N, CA, C, O and the ligand as a Tripos MOL2 file, in Angstrom:
@<TRIPOS>MOLECULE
protein
  265   263    67     0     0
PROTEIN
NO_CHARGES

@<TRIPOS>ATOM
      1 N           0.8450   -1.2020    0.0010 N.3       1 MET1
      2 CA          0.0030    0.0010   -0.0010 C.3       1 MET1
      3 C           0.8800    1.2530    0.0000 C.2       1 MET1
      4 O           1.9280    1.2870    0.6450 O.2       1 MET1
      5 N           0.4610    2.2320   -0.6960 N.am      2 GLU2
      6 CA          1.2020    3.4780   -0.7290 C.3       2 GLU2
      7 C           1.2370    4.1220    0.6550 C.2       2 GLU2
      8 O           0.2580    4.0690    1.3990 O.2       2 GLU2
      9 N           2.3540    4.7190    0.9840 N.am      3 VAL3
     10 CA          2.5590    5.1490    2.3710 C.3       3 VAL3
     11 C           1.5570    6.2180    2.8250 C.2       3 VAL3
     12 O           1.0930    6.1890    3.9650 O.2       3 VAL3
     13 N           1.2360    7.1310    1.9610 N.am      4 ASN4
     14 CA          0.2580    8.1590    2.3370 C.3       4 ASN4
     15 C          -1.1010    7.5460    2.6270 C.2       4 ASN4
     16 O          -1.8270    7.9900    3.5170 O.2       4 ASN4
     17 N          -1.4230    6.5300    1.8650 N.am      5 ARG5
     18 CA         -2.7020    5.8640    2.0490 C.3       5 ARG5
     19 C          -2.7130    5.1050    3.3850 C.2       5 ARG5
     20 O          -3.7100    5.0820    4.1070 O.2       5 ARG5
     21 N          -1.5630    4.4870    3.6790 N.am      6 LYS6
     22 CA         -1.4150    3.8220    4.9700 C.3       6 LYS6
     23 C          -1.6440    4.8110    6.1030 C.2       6 LYS6
     24 O          -2.3810    4.5490    7.0540 O.2       6 LYS6
     25 N          -0.9870    5.9550    5.9670 N.am      7 TRP7
     26 CA         -1.0930    6.9840    6.9970 C.3       7 TRP7
     27 C          -2.5470    7.4290    7.1600 C.2       7 TRP7
     28 O          -3.0400    7.5680    8.2790 O.2       7 TRP7
     29 N          -3.2140    7.6480    6.0520 N.am      8 LEU8
     30 CA         -4.5900    8.1200    6.1010 C.3       8 LEU8
     31 C          -5.5700    7.0370    6.5370 C.2       8 LEU8
     32 O          -6.7240    7.3280    6.8530 O.2       8 LEU8
     33 N          -5.1140    5.7990    6.5520 N.am      9 SER9
     34 CA         -5.9790    4.7210    7.0320 C.3       9 SER9
     35 C          -6.0710    4.7140    8.5540 C.2       9 SER9
     36 O          -6.9360    4.0540    9.1310 O.2       9 SER9
     37 N          -5.1890    5.4400    9.1840 N.am     10 ILE10
     38 CA         -5.2390    5.6090   10.6420 C.3      10 ILE10
     39 C          -6.2950    6.6690   10.9430 C.2      10 ILE10
     40 O          -6.4350    7.6270   10.1830 O.2      10 ILE10
     41 N          -7.0200    6.5160   12.0080 N.am     11 THR11
     42 CA         -8.0490    7.5120   12.3210 C.3      11 THR11
     43 C          -7.4110    8.8720   12.5800 C.2      11 THR11
     44 O          -6.2750    8.9620   13.0440 O.2      11 THR11
     45 N          -8.1550    9.9170   12.2750 N.am     12 GLU12
     46 CA         -7.6380   11.2720   12.4270 C.3      12 GLU12
     47 C          -7.2220   11.5460   13.8730 C.2      12 GLU12
     48 O          -6.2120   12.2000   14.1340 O.2      12 GLU12
     49 N          -8.0130   11.0360   14.7890 N.am     13 GLN13
     50 CA         -7.7150   11.2340   16.2080 C.3      13 GLN13
     51 C          -6.3540   10.6350   16.5620 C.2      13 GLN13
     52 O          -5.5590   11.2560   17.2670 O.2      13 GLN13
     53 N          -6.0980    9.4390   16.0730 N.am     14 THR14
     54 CA         -4.8180    8.7820   16.3480 C.3      14 THR14
     55 C          -3.6730    9.5080   15.6650 C.2      14 THR14
     56 O          -2.5870    9.6470   16.2280 O.2      14 THR14
     57 N          -3.9240    9.9700   14.4450 N.am     15 ARG15
     58 CA         -2.8650   10.7120   13.7330 C.3      15 ARG15
     59 C          -2.4780   11.9620   14.4980 C.2      15 ARG15
     60 O          -1.2960   12.2830   14.6270 O.2      15 ARG15
     61 N          -3.4920   12.6750   15.0110 N.am     16 LYS16
     62 CA         -3.2060   13.8830   15.7960 C.3      16 LYS16
     63 C          -2.4160   13.5520   17.0450 C.2      16 LYS16
     64 O          -1.5170   14.2910   17.4470 O.2      16 LYS16
     65 N          -2.7680   12.4270   17.6530 N.am     17 MET17
     66 CA         -2.0750   12.0050   18.8570 C.3      17 MET17
     67 C          -0.6180   11.6850   18.5260 C.2      17 MET17
     68 O           0.2850   12.0400   19.2840 O.2      17 MET17
     69 N          -0.3900   11.0190   17.4020 N.am     18 LEU18
     70 CA          0.9680   10.6370   17.0160 C.3      18 LEU18
     71 C           1.8130   11.8710   16.7030 C.2      18 LEU18
     72 O           2.9800   11.9540   17.0870 O.2      18 LEU18
     73 N           1.2000   12.8300   15.9970 N.am     19 ILE19
     74 CA          1.9250   14.0430   15.6190 C.3      19 ILE19
     75 C           2.2360   14.8970   16.8500 C.2      19 ILE19
     76 O           3.2530   15.5890   16.9050 O.2      19 ILE19
     77 N           1.3430   14.8300   17.8270 N.am     20 GLY20
     78 CA          1.5170   15.6500   19.0210 C.3      20 GLY20
     79 C           2.2690   14.9530   20.1400 C.2      20 GLY20
     80 O           2.3160   15.4550   21.2630 O.2      20 GLY20
     81 N           2.8520   13.8130   19.8490 N.am     21 ASN21
     82 CA          3.4950   13.0410   20.9080 C.3      21 ASN21
     83 C           4.7510   12.3600   20.3710 C.2      21 ASN21
     84 O           4.8520   11.1330   20.3480 O.2      21 ASN21
     85 N           5.7060   13.1870   19.9400 N.am     22 VAL22
     86 CA          6.9580   12.6790   19.4030 C.3      22 VAL22
     87 C           8.0740   13.0430   20.3540 C.2      22 VAL22
     88 O           8.1210   14.1560   20.8790 O.2      22 VAL22
     89 N           8.9700   12.1050   20.5740 N.am     23 CYS23
     90 CA         10.0570   12.3510   21.5220 C.3      23 CYS23
     91 C          11.1760   13.1480   20.8600 C.2      23 CYS23
     92 O          11.7210   12.7350   19.8360 O.2      23 CYS23
     93 N          11.5130   14.2850   21.4450 N.am     24 CYS24
     94 CA         12.6060   15.1220   20.9350 C.3      24 CYS24
     95 C          13.8560   14.8890   21.7730 C.2      24 CYS24
     96 O          13.8210   15.0130   22.9970 O.2      24 CYS24
     97 N          14.9620   14.5520   21.1110 N.am     25 GLY25
     98 CA         16.2030   14.2700   21.8060 C.3      25 GLY25
     99 C          16.8440   15.5070   22.4100 C.2      25 GLY25
    100 O          17.7100   15.4090   23.2800 O.2      25 GLY25
    101 N          16.4180   16.6560   21.9470 N.am     26 GLN26
    102 CA         16.9570   17.9160   22.4570 C.3      26 GLN26
    103 C          16.1380   18.4090   23.6540 C.2      26 GLN26
    104 O          16.6980   18.7980   24.6790 O.2      26 GLN26
    105 N          14.8310   18.3880   23.5170 N.am     27 CYS27
    106 CA         13.9450   18.8180   24.6080 C.3      27 CYS27
    107 C          13.8110   17.7370   25.6770 C.2      27 CYS27
    108 O          13.4080   18.0140   26.8060 O.2      27 CYS27
    109 N          14.1530   16.4980   25.3070 N.am     28 LEU28
    110 CA         13.9850   15.3530   26.2080 C.3      28 LEU28
    111 C          12.5530   15.2830   26.7220 C.2      28 LEU28
    112 O          12.2990   15.0580   27.9050 O.2      28 LEU28
    113 N          11.6400   15.4820   25.8020 N.am     29 ASP29
    114 CA         10.2370   15.4990   26.1720 C.3      29 ASP29
    115 C           9.4080   15.1010   24.9510 C.2      29 ASP29
    116 O           9.9120   15.0140   23.8310 O.2      29 ASP29
    117 N           8.1460   14.8660   25.2020 N.am     30 ALA30
    118 CA          7.2270   14.6180   24.0950 C.3      30 ALA30
    119 C           6.8050   15.9630   23.5240 C.2      30 ALA30
    120 O           6.3390   16.8440   24.2460 O.2      30 ALA30
    121 N           6.9760   16.1010   22.2250 N.am     31 VAL31
    122 CA          6.7070   17.3910   21.5810 C.3      31 VAL31
    123 C           5.8100   17.1610   20.3670 C.2      31 VAL31
    124 O           5.5270   16.0260   19.9820 O.2      31 VAL31
    125 N           5.3810   18.2540   19.7870 N.am     32 THR32
    126 CA          4.6410   18.1830   18.5320 C.3      32 THR32
    127 C           5.6300   18.2500   17.3830 C.2      32 THR32
    128 O           6.5650   19.0510   17.4010 O.2      32 THR32
    129 N           5.4190   17.4070   16.3880 N.am     33 ILE33
    130 CA          6.2820   17.3950   15.2100 C.3      33 ILE33
    131 C           5.7060   18.3630   14.1790 C.2      33 ILE33
    132 O           4.4930   18.4090   13.9740 O.2      33 ILE33
    133 N           6.5700   19.1300   13.5370 N.am     34 LYS34
    134 CA          6.0920   20.0450   12.5030 C.3      34 LYS34
    135 C           6.8500   19.7940   11.2040 C.2      34 LYS34
    136 O           7.8590   19.0890   11.1910 O.2      34 LYS34
    137 N           6.3650   20.3690   10.1280 N.am     35 ASP35
    138 CA          6.9260   20.1280    8.7890 C.3      35 ASP35
    139 C           7.0250   18.6320    8.5050 C.2      35 ASP35
    140 O           8.0590   18.1390    8.0550 O.2      35 ASP35
    141 N           5.9420   17.9280    8.7720 N.am     36 VAL36
    142 CA          5.9830   16.4670    8.7320 C.3      36 VAL36
    143 C           6.0760   15.9460    7.2970 C.2      36 VAL36
    144 O           5.3700   16.4030    6.3980 O.2      36 VAL36
    145 N           6.9590   14.9870    7.1200 N.am     37 ILE37
    146 CA          7.0200   14.2220    5.8790 C.3      37 ILE37
    147 C           6.6450   12.7890    6.2300 C.2      37 ILE37
    148 O           7.1370   12.2360    7.2140 O.2      37 ILE37
    149 N           5.7810   12.1940    5.4310 N.am     38 ILE38
    150 CA          5.4130   10.8050    5.6540 C.3      38 ILE38
    151 C           6.3720    9.9430    4.8470 C.2      38 ILE38
    152 O           6.3100    9.9080    3.6180 O.2      38 ILE38
    153 N           7.2430    9.2640    5.5390 N.am     39 ALA39
    154 CA          8.1950    8.3680    4.8840 C.3      39 ALA39
    155 C           7.7830    6.9390    5.2130 C.2      39 ALA39
    156 O           6.7710    6.7180    5.8780 O.2      39 ALA39
    157 N           8.5560    5.9820    4.7560 N.am     40 SER40
    158 CA          8.1930    4.6150    5.0750 C.3      40 SER40
    159 C           9.3990    3.7180    5.0750 C.2      40 SER40
    160 O          10.3670    3.9460    4.3500 O.2      40 SER40
    161 N           9.3290    2.6910    5.9020 N.am     41 ASP41
    162 CA         10.2100    1.5610    5.7180 C.3      41 ASP41
    163 C           9.3160    0.4580    5.1430 C.2      41 ASP41
    164 O           8.1360    0.7060    4.8960 O.2      41 ASP41
    165 N           9.8320   -0.7280    4.9260 N.am     42 PRO42
    166 CA          8.9950   -1.7060    4.1970 C.3      42 PRO42
    167 C           7.6430   -1.9990    4.8510 C.2      42 PRO42
    168 O           6.6860   -2.3270    4.1500 O.2      42 PRO42
    169 N           7.5480   -1.8890    6.1570 N.am     43 ILE43
    170 CA          6.3130   -2.2560    6.8350 C.3      43 ILE43
    171 C           5.5910   -1.0550    7.4280 C.2      43 ILE43
    172 O           4.3800   -0.9000    7.2670 O.2      43 ILE43
    173 N           6.3380   -0.2200    8.1030 N.am     44 ASP44
    174 CA          5.7280    0.8230    8.9120 C.3      44 ASP44
    175 C           5.7530    2.1760    8.2180 C.2      44 ASP44
    176 O           6.4460    2.3860    7.2220 O.2      44 ASP44
    177 N           4.9640    3.0870    8.7890 N.am     45 VAL45
    178 CA          4.9900    4.4800    8.3610 C.3      45 VAL45
    179 C           5.9530    5.2160    9.2830 C.2      45 VAL45
    180 O           5.9590    4.9830   10.4920 O.2      45 VAL45
    181 N           6.7610    6.0970    8.7200 N.am     46 VAL46
    182 CA          7.7000    6.8730    9.5160 C.3      46 VAL46
    183 C           7.3950    8.3500    9.3320 C.2      46 VAL46
    184 O           7.3500    8.8530    8.2090 O.2      46 VAL46
    185 N           7.1870    9.0330   10.4390 N.am     47 LEU47
    186 CA          6.9740   10.4800   10.3910 C.3      47 LEU47
    187 C           8.3070   11.1590   10.6210 C.2      47 LEU47
    188 O           8.9890   10.8980   11.6110 O.2      47 LEU47
    189 N           8.6700   12.0320    9.6990 N.am     48 GLU48
    190 CA          9.9100   12.7790    9.8540 C.3      48 GLU48
    191 C           9.5820   14.2550    9.8330 C.2      48 GLU48
    192 O           8.7550   14.7070    9.0420 O.2      48 GLU48
    193 N          10.2280   14.9990   10.6980 N.am     49 GLY49
    194 CA          9.9670   16.4380   10.7360 C.3      49 GLY49
    195 C          10.8450   17.0930   11.7690 C.2      49 GLY49
    196 O          11.9340   16.6140   12.0860 O.2      49 GLY49
    197 N          10.3460   18.2090   12.2950 N.am     50 LYS50
    198 CA         11.1280   18.9650   13.2690 C.3      50 LYS50
    199 C          10.3210   19.1700   14.5260 C.2      50 LYS50
    200 O           9.0910   19.2220   14.4970 O.2      50 LYS50
    201 N          11.0210   19.2830   15.6140 N.am     51 CYS51
    202 CA         10.3850   19.5970   16.8850 C.3      51 CYS51
    203 C           9.7600   20.9960   16.8040 C.2      51 CYS51
    204 O          10.4090   21.9550   16.3870 O.2      51 CYS51
    205 N           8.4950   21.0930   17.2080 N.am     52 ALA52
    206 CA          7.8120   22.3880   17.1440 C.3      52 ALA52
    207 C           8.3900   23.3800   18.1470 C.2      52 ALA52
    208 O           8.2170   24.5900   17.9990 O.2      52 ALA52
    209 N           9.0700   22.8750   19.1560 N.am     53 ASP53
    210 CA          9.6220   23.7500   20.1850 C.3      53 ASP53
    211 C          11.0160   24.2600   19.8450 C.2      53 ASP53
    212 O          11.2910   25.4520   19.9870 O.2      53 ASP53
    213 N          11.9070   23.3600   19.3940 N.am     54 CYS54
    214 CA         13.3020   23.7690   19.2140 C.3      54 CYS54
    215 C          13.8090   23.5920   17.7840 C.2      54 CYS54
    216 O          14.8900   24.0810   17.4570 O.2      54 CYS54
    217 N          13.0570   22.9070   16.9270 N.am     55 GLY55
    218 CA         13.4840   22.7390   15.5420 C.3      55 GLY55
    219 C          14.4170   21.5780   15.3060 C.2      55 GLY55
    220 O          14.8450   21.3450   14.1750 O.2      55 GLY55
    221 N          14.7370   20.8490   16.3480 N.am     56 HIS56
    222 CA         15.5990   19.6740   16.2250 C.3      56 HIS56
    223 C          14.8950   18.6190   15.3640 C.2      56 HIS56
    224 O          13.6950   18.4010   15.5270 O.2      56 HIS56
    225 N          15.6200   17.9600   14.4520 N.am     57 PRO57
    226 CA         14.9790   16.9140   13.6400 C.3      57 PRO57
    227 C          14.4890   15.7680   14.5130 C.2      57 PRO57
    228 O          15.2160   15.2610   15.3670 O.2      57 PRO57
    229 N          13.2650   15.3770   14.2880 N.am     58 VAL58
    230 CA         12.7030   14.2580   15.0310 C.3      58 VAL58
    231 C          12.0170   13.2980   14.0660 C.2      58 VAL58
    232 O          11.6500   13.6780   12.9540 O.2      58 VAL58
    233 N          11.8510   12.0770   14.4920 N.am     59 ALA59
    234 CA         11.1660   11.0860   13.6730 C.3      59 ALA59
    235 C          10.4220   10.1430   14.5890 C.2      59 ALA59
    236 O          10.7820    9.9440   15.7490 O.2      59 ALA59
    237 N           9.3930    9.5810   14.0420 N.am     60 ARG60
    238 CA          8.6250    8.6110   14.8230 C.3      60 ARG60
    239 C           8.1520    7.5000   13.9020 C.2      60 ARG60
    240 O           7.6060    7.7520   12.8280 O.2      60 ARG60
    241 N           8.3680    6.2830   14.3360 N.am     61 VAL61
    242 CA          7.8670    5.1280   13.5900 C.3      61 VAL61
    243 C           6.4410    4.8390   14.0510 C.2      61 VAL61
    244 O           6.1700    4.7340   15.2470 O.2      61 VAL61
    245 N           5.5570    4.7160   13.1020 N.am     62 VAL62
    246 CA          4.1800    4.3300   13.4070 C.3      62 VAL62
    247 C           4.0160    2.8790   13.0280 C.2      62 VAL62
    248 O           4.0330    2.5300   11.8470 O.2      62 VAL62
    249 N           3.8590    2.0420   14.0180 N.am     63 GLU63
    250 CA          3.7410    0.6150   13.7260 C.3      63 GLU63
    251 C           2.3640    0.3130   13.1610 C.2      63 GLU63
    252 O           1.3400    0.6520   13.7520 O.2      63 GLU63
    253 N           2.3640   -0.3240   12.0190 N.am     64 MET64
    254 CA          1.1080   -0.6720   11.3640 C.3      64 MET64
    255 C           0.7840   -2.1180   11.6830 C.2      64 MET64
    256 O           1.3120   -3.0400   11.0620 O.2      64 MET64
    257 N          -0.0680   -2.2980   12.6340 N.am     65 ASN65
    258 CA         -0.3720   -3.6610   13.0820 C.3      65 ASN65
    259 C          -1.5140   -4.2890   12.3030 C.2      65 ASN65
    260 O          -1.6100   -5.5110   12.1890 O.2      65 ASN65
    261 N          -2.3630   -3.4530   11.7800 N.am     66 GLU66
    262 CA         -3.5500   -4.0050   11.1010 C.3      66 GLU66
    263 C          -3.1740   -4.6650    9.7800 C.2      66 GLU66
    264 O          -4.0440   -5.1810    9.0780 O.2      66 GLU66
    265 ZN         12.8210   19.8920   20.7840 Zn       67 ZN67
@<TRIPOS>BOND
     1     1     2 1
     2     2     3 1
     3     3     4 2
     4     3     5 am
     5     5     6 1
     6     6     7 1
     7     7     8 2
     8     7     9 am
     9     9    10 1
    10    10    11 1
    11    11    12 2
    12    11    13 am
    13    13    14 1
    14    14    15 1
    15    15    16 2
    16    15    17 am
    17    17    18 1
    18    18    19 1
    19    19    20 2
    20    19    21 am
    21    21    22 1
    22    22    23 1
    23    23    24 2
    24    23    25 am
    25    25    26 1
    26    26    27 1
    27    27    28 2
    28    27    29 am
    29    29    30 1
    30    30    31 1
    31    31    32 2
    32    31    33 am
    33    33    34 1
    34    34    35 1
    35    35    36 2
    36    35    37 am
    37    37    38 1
    38    38    39 1
    39    39    40 2
    40    39    41 am
    41    41    42 1
    42    42    43 1
    43    43    44 2
    44    43    45 am
    45    45    46 1
    46    46    47 1
    47    47    48 2
    48    47    49 am
    49    49    50 1
    50    50    51 1
    51    51    52 2
    52    51    53 am
    53    53    54 1
    54    54    55 1
    55    55    56 2
    56    55    57 am
    57    57    58 1
    58    58    59 1
    59    59    60 2
    60    59    61 am
    61    61    62 1
    62    62    63 1
    63    63    64 2
    64    63    65 am
    65    65    66 1
    66    66    67 1
    67    67    68 2
    68    67    69 am
    69    69    70 1
    70    70    71 1
    71    71    72 2
    72    71    73 am
    73    73    74 1
    74    74    75 1
    75    75    76 2
    76    75    77 am
    77    77    78 1
    78    78    79 1
    79    79    80 2
    80    79    81 am
    81    81    82 1
    82    82    83 1
    83    83    84 2
    84    83    85 am
    85    85    86 1
    86    86    87 1
    87    87    88 2
    88    87    89 am
    89    89    90 1
    90    90    91 1
    91    91    92 2
    92    91    93 am
    93    93    94 1
    94    94    95 1
    95    95    96 2
    96    95    97 am
    97    97    98 1
    98    98    99 1
    99    99   100 2
   100    99   101 am
   101   101   102 1
   102   102   103 1
   103   103   104 2
   104   103   105 am
   105   105   106 1
   106   106   107 1
   107   107   108 2
   108   107   109 am
   109   109   110 1
   110   110   111 1
   111   111   112 2
   112   111   113 am
   113   113   114 1
   114   114   115 1
   115   115   116 2
   116   115   117 am
   117   117   118 1
   118   118   119 1
   119   119   120 2
   120   119   121 am
   121   121   122 1
   122   122   123 1
   123   123   124 2
   124   123   125 am
   125   125   126 1
   126   126   127 1
   127   127   128 2
   128   127   129 am
   129   129   130 1
   130   130   131 1
   131   131   132 2
   132   131   133 am
   133   133   134 1
   134   134   135 1
   135   135   136 2
   136   135   137 am
   137   137   138 1
   138   138   139 1
   139   139   140 2
   140   139   141 am
   141   141   142 1
   142   142   143 1
   143   143   144 2
   144   143   145 am
   145   145   146 1
   146   146   147 1
   147   147   148 2
   148   147   149 am
   149   149   150 1
   150   150   151 1
   151   151   152 2
   152   151   153 am
   153   153   154 1
   154   154   155 1
   155   155   156 2
   156   155   157 am
   157   157   158 1
   158   158   159 1
   159   159   160 2
   160   159   161 am
   161   161   162 1
   162   162   163 1
   163   163   164 2
   164   163   165 am
   165   165   166 1
   166   166   167 1
   167   167   168 2
   168   167   169 am
   169   169   170 1
   170   170   171 1
   171   171   172 2
   172   171   173 am
   173   173   174 1
   174   174   175 1
   175   175   176 2
   176   175   177 am
   177   177   178 1
   178   178   179 1
   179   179   180 2
   180   179   181 am
   181   181   182 1
   182   182   183 1
   183   183   184 2
   184   183   185 am
   185   185   186 1
   186   186   187 1
   187   187   188 2
   188   187   189 am
   189   189   190 1
   190   190   191 1
   191   191   192 2
   192   191   193 am
   193   193   194 1
   194   194   195 1
   195   195   196 2
   196   195   197 am
   197   197   198 1
   198   198   199 1
   199   199   200 2
   200   199   201 am
   201   201   202 1
   202   202   203 1
   203   203   204 2
   204   203   205 am
   205   205   206 1
   206   206   207 1
   207   207   208 2
   208   207   209 am
   209   209   210 1
   210   210   211 1
   211   211   212 2
   212   211   213 am
   213   213   214 1
   214   214   215 1
   215   215   216 2
   216   215   217 am
   217   217   218 1
   218   218   219 1
   219   219   220 2
   220   219   221 am
   221   221   222 1
   222   222   223 1
   223   223   224 2
   224   223   225 am
   225   225   226 1
   226   226   227 1
   227   227   228 2
   228   227   229 am
   229   229   230 1
   230   230   231 1
   231   231   232 2
   232   231   233 am
   233   233   234 1
   234   234   235 1
   235   235   236 2
   236   235   237 am
   237   237   238 1
   238   238   239 1
   239   239   240 2
   240   239   241 am
   241   241   242 1
   242   242   243 1
   243   243   244 2
   244   243   245 am
   245   245   246 1
   246   246   247 1
   247   247   248 2
   248   247   249 am
   249   249   250 1
   250   250   251 1
   251   251   252 2
   252   251   253 am
   253   253   254 1
   254   254   255 1
   255   255   256 2
   256   255   257 am
   257   257   258 1
   258   258   259 1
   259   259   260 2
   260   259   261 am
   261   261   262 1
   262   262   263 1
   263   263   264 2
@<TRIPOS>SUBSTRUCTURE
     1 MET1         2 RESIDUE 1 A MET
     2 GLU2         6 RESIDUE 1 A GLU
     3 VAL3        10 RESIDUE 1 A VAL
     4 ASN4        14 RESIDUE 1 A ASN
     5 ARG5        18 RESIDUE 1 A ARG
     6 LYS6        22 RESIDUE 1 A LYS
     7 TRP7        26 RESIDUE 1 A TRP
     8 LEU8        30 RESIDUE 1 A LEU
     9 SER9        34 RESIDUE 1 A SER
    10 ILE10       38 RESIDUE 1 A ILE
    11 THR11       42 RESIDUE 1 A THR
    12 GLU12       46 RESIDUE 1 A GLU
    13 GLN13       50 RESIDUE 1 A GLN
    14 THR14       54 RESIDUE 1 A THR
    15 ARG15       58 RESIDUE 1 A ARG
    16 LYS16       62 RESIDUE 1 A LYS
    17 MET17       66 RESIDUE 1 A MET
    18 LEU18       70 RESIDUE 1 A LEU
    19 ILE19       74 RESIDUE 1 A ILE
    20 GLY20       78 RESIDUE 1 A GLY
    21 ASN21       82 RESIDUE 1 A ASN
    22 VAL22       86 RESIDUE 1 A VAL
    23 CYS23       90 RESIDUE 1 A CYS
    24 CYS24       94 RESIDUE 1 A CYS
    25 GLY25       98 RESIDUE 1 A GLY
    26 GLN26      102 RESIDUE 1 A GLN
    27 CYS27      106 RESIDUE 1 A CYS
    28 LEU28      110 RESIDUE 1 A LEU
    29 ASP29      114 RESIDUE 1 A ASP
    30 ALA30      118 RESIDUE 1 A ALA
    31 VAL31      122 RESIDUE 1 A VAL
    32 THR32      126 RESIDUE 1 A THR
    33 ILE33      130 RESIDUE 1 A ILE
    34 LYS34      134 RESIDUE 1 A LYS
    35 ASP35      138 RESIDUE 1 A ASP
    36 VAL36      142 RESIDUE 1 A VAL
    37 ILE37      146 RESIDUE 1 A ILE
    38 ILE38      150 RESIDUE 1 A ILE
    39 ALA39      154 RESIDUE 1 A ALA
    40 SER40      158 RESIDUE 1 A SER
    41 ASP41      162 RESIDUE 1 A ASP
    42 PRO42      166 RESIDUE 1 A PRO
    43 ILE43      170 RESIDUE 1 A ILE
    44 ASP44      174 RESIDUE 1 A ASP
    45 VAL45      178 RESIDUE 1 A VAL
    46 VAL46      182 RESIDUE 1 A VAL
    47 LEU47      186 RESIDUE 1 A LEU
    48 GLU48      190 RESIDUE 1 A GLU
    49 GLY49      194 RESIDUE 1 A GLY
    50 LYS50      198 RESIDUE 1 A LYS
    51 CYS51      202 RESIDUE 1 A CYS
    52 ALA52      206 RESIDUE 1 A ALA
    53 ASP53      210 RESIDUE 1 A ASP
    54 CYS54      214 RESIDUE 1 A CYS
    55 GLY55      218 RESIDUE 1 A GLY
    56 HIS56      222 RESIDUE 1 A HIS
    57 PRO57      226 RESIDUE 1 A PRO
    58 VAL58      230 RESIDUE 1 A VAL
    59 ALA59      234 RESIDUE 1 A ALA
    60 ARG60      238 RESIDUE 1 A ARG
    61 VAL61      242 RESIDUE 1 A VAL
    62 VAL62      246 RESIDUE 1 A VAL
    63 GLU63      250 RESIDUE 1 A GLU
    64 MET64      254 RESIDUE 1 A MET
    65 ASN65      258 RESIDUE 1 A ASN
    66 GLU66      262 RESIDUE 1 A GLU
    67 ZN67       265 GROUP 0 **** ****
């Protein structure tokens, strides 16, 4: 499945939660990711972007269990 379609198959509520709960190595906290790019590895969706607080590059793997 195309990665954007995979991402959009997740409920909007969960997507918002994922975007708003990314660990930043600089802030050492859960932050909101901005300038998000939806990337992928062979199985999962990977969100890549920047910390909304400090601009540090952050990424989050979204495990696709379904
Ligand atoms: Zn940060």
